[in-house]
N, C-alpha and C positions, 0 to 999 in steps of 0.2 A: 893883821888878820883880814882875810878876804871877806867879801860881801856874803858869800854862801856860808862861810864859817860863822859869821856874826848871826845870820838867820838861824843856823843850826843851834847855836848856843842859846838863843832866845827860846826857840821851840823846845829844846831839851829840858828847860826849866818848868815847862807847863805840865800840870798834873794830867797823867794819862797820855802824854804826847808819845807817839810811836813813829819811828823813822823806818822807811822801807824804800825799795826800788821796784815797785810792781810793774813798771813799764820797761824795765831793762836797766843795765848799768848806766849811771849818770843821770837818770830820770828820778830823782829823789822826791819823796813826798813825806809830809808829816800828817799824821792822823790822830784824832781823838775819837774813841768809841767806834773805830773802824771807818770814820768819815774823814776825808781830806780837808785840812785847813790851810796847807801851804804846799805848793808844788814848784819844783825847779827843774828845768830841762837840762839836757846834756851840754848845751852851748854855754851854760853859766852866764847867761845874759839877763839875769833877773830872776825874780820869784813871783809866783801868782798867789794871790790871797783873795778870800771871800769878803765881800762887803755886806752889810746888813740888808741892803735893798738896791734896786736898779738905780734909783735917784742918786744915792751916795756914790755908786760906781761911776755914773755919768758925770757927776760933779767933779770927782777926782780926776777923771780923764780930761775934762775941759780945763781944769786947773793945772794940768801938766804933771800931776803927781805920778800917774801911771798911764798905761795903755790898755787896750782890750786884751785880756788874757787869751791866747790862742787855745782852742779846744775846750774852753770852759764857757759856761753860761755868762750872759752879759753882766751878771752881778759880781763877777770876778775881775780883778785888775792885775796887771803885771807891773811890778815895781822894778825900775832899772837899778843896776849896780851903784849908780850915783846917789841913790836914796840915802838921806841922812839917817844915822843910827836911831835917833829918837823917833823919826817918822816910821822907820822900818819896824821898830819895837811896837809902836802904837798900832800900826796896820796888822801886824801878826796877832797882837792881843785881841783886836776887834774880830779878826777872822776866826780865831780860836773860840772866842766867846759866842760868836754867831753859830758856829757849828756845834759847839757844846750845848747850846740852848735848844738845838733841834733834836738832840738825843732823847730817848725815853726818860721819864722821871727816874726810873730804876737805874739806868746807866749814868745819869747825872749824879745821883746820890752816891754811887760807888766811887766817884772821883773826889779827891781832896779839893777844897776851895782854891781858886787861883789867888795868890797873894798879890796885892796891888804893887808891892815893891819888887816884883819879879822883873828883872831887866838884865842888861848886859853883864 
C-alpha cells in the first residue's frame, strides 16, 4: 500500500472526513466541516498536516519529523513518504482534532465522536 493510500485510509475513517481535489487533479485534500486537515500535492512527495501551534510545528521540523509545508501557514508541516505509519496516523489525528476543534459548536455537535481506536 502506498503512503498516500495509507493516509487516505486513515482520513476516510474520521467522522465527517471529506475528500476532494479543489486545486485540480492530483492535489487531494481531506476536510472536516469544510476546513482542510490534510493536503497532498500532485508530486506524491508527502502530505501536509496542521499542528496545534507554531511551537509544535517548529519542534517537529527541528526533530526531522517533517518540513515546512509549502503554501501553508507555519503551523503546518509536510510529512515525507518515509514517515512511519504510527507517526502518520498520530499526526493526521492531531491535525483532524485541531481543525475539528476550530469549528463552530453546532458543526462539532453534528459530527460523531472520533473513536480512539480508529487506525489503519
